[in-house]
C-alpha positions as CSV (number, residue, x, y, z in Angstrom):
1,M,-6.0,-13.7,55.5
2,L,-7.2,-13.3,59.0
3,R,-9.0,-9.5,58.0
4,Y,-10.3,-11.1,54.4
5,T,-12.0,-14.4,56.9
6,L,-13.8,-11.5,59.1
7,M,-15.0,-9.6,56.6
8,R,-16.6,-12.7,55.2
9,L,-18.0,-13.8,58.4
10,G,-19.1,-11.0,58.6
11,I,-21.1,-10.9,55.4
12,F,-22.2,-14.4,56.6
13,A,-23.7,-13.1,59.9
14,G,-25.5,-10.3,58.2
15,C,-26.8,-12.8,55.8
16,L,-27.6,-14.9,58.6
17,L,-29.9,-12.1,60.2
18,V,-31.6,-11.3,57.4
19,V,-32.3,-14.3,56.3
20,W,-33.8,-15.1,60.1
21,G,-36.0,-12.1,59.8
22,L,-37.4,-13.0,56.4
23,V,-38.7,-16.7,57.7
24,Y,-39.7,-15.5,60.9
25,S,-41.7,-12.8,59.3
26,G,-43.3,-15.2,56.6
27,I,-41.6,-13.4,53.7
28,A,-39.3,-16.2,53.2
29,P,-40.6,-20.4,53.6
30,R,-39.5,-22.2,56.3
31,G,-37.7,-25.2,56.4
32,L,-39.8,-28.5,56.3
33,G,-40.3,-30.0,60.0
34,G,-37.6,-29.4,62.3
35,S,-35.0,-28.4,59.2
36,N,-36.0,-24.5,59.9
37,Y,-32.4,-23.6,61.3
38,L,-30.4,-25.8,59.2
39,W,-32.6,-23.9,56.1
40,V,-31.5,-20.3,57.3
41,V,-28.1,-21.1,57.8
42,L,-27.9,-22.7,54.0
43,L,-30.1,-20.3,52.5
44,S,-27.5,-18.1,54.4
45,L,-24.6,-19.2,52.7
46,V,-25.8,-19.1,49.6
47,I,-26.6,-15.2,49.3
48,S,-23.5,-14.4,51.2
49,A,-21.4,-16.4,48.7
50,P,-21.5,-14.4,45.9
51,I,-22.1,-11.0,47.5
52,S,-18.4,-12.0,49.3
53,F,-17.1,-12.6,46.0
54,V,-18.4,-9.2,44.3
55,V,-17.6,-6.5,47.7
56,L,-14.0,-8.4,48.8
57,R,-12.5,-8.9,45.5
58,G,-9.9,-6.0,46.3
59,E,-9.0,-7.3,49.6
60,R,-9.0,-11.2,48.4
61,D,-6.7,-9.5,46.0
62,R,-4.0,-8.0,48.5
63,A,-4.1,-11.1,50.2
64,S,-3.4,-13.7,47.5
65,E,0.0,-10.8,46.5
66,R,0.9,-11.4,50.5
67,I,0.5,-15.3,50.0
68,V,2.6,-15.0,46.9
69,A,5.2,-13.2,48.3
70,R,5.2,-15.5,51.0
71,V,5.7,-19.0,48.6
72,D,8.4,-17.0,46.5
73,R,10.9,-15.8,49.6
74,A,10.4,-19.9,50.4
75,K,11.6,-20.9,47.1
76,A,14.1,-18.5,47.5
77,N,15.2,-19.8,50.6
78,L,15.1,-23.5,49.5
79,Q,17.3,-22.5,46.7
80,A,19.8,-21.4,48.2
81,N,19.6,-24.0,50.5
82,R,20.4,-26.5,47.8
83,S,23.0,-24.0,46.3
84,M,24.8,-24.0,49.5
85,E,24.7,-28.0,49.5
86,D,25.9,-28.0,46.1
87,E,29.0,-25.6,47.2
88,A,29.8,-28.1,49.9
89,D,29.2,-30.9,48.2
90,D,32.0,-29.7,45.4
91,A,34.3,-28.1,48.1
92,Q,34.5,-31.5,49.9
93,R,35.4,-33.3,46.5
94,A,37.8,-30.9,45.5
95,H,39.6,-31.9,48.7
96,G,39.6,-35.3,47.7
97,G,37.1,-36.4,50.1
98,P,33.9,-38.1,50.2
99,A,30.7,-36.6,48.9
100,V,28.1,-34.9,51.3
101,R,25.2,-36.5,52.1
């Protein structure tokens, strides 16, 4: 996941540099008043989002698979803990003691 995030930040940084150059060379319009920095950042975000969506598809799929595997492991561990508690409770009841809580 860290790799995907760093790649996404790299694409944003590249877009930021390109947009900054276009705005200061006069090719792209400047922001209103003192909003030029905000304009450059927002335009860079808008441009980098679809680029990241297309270019990083494979990396995003790999990260998703790792997350799903972790969630499945956590679910299996939780189920194992639940079954251990059920077995302990059943054993306690079989010996005539109070239920385990």
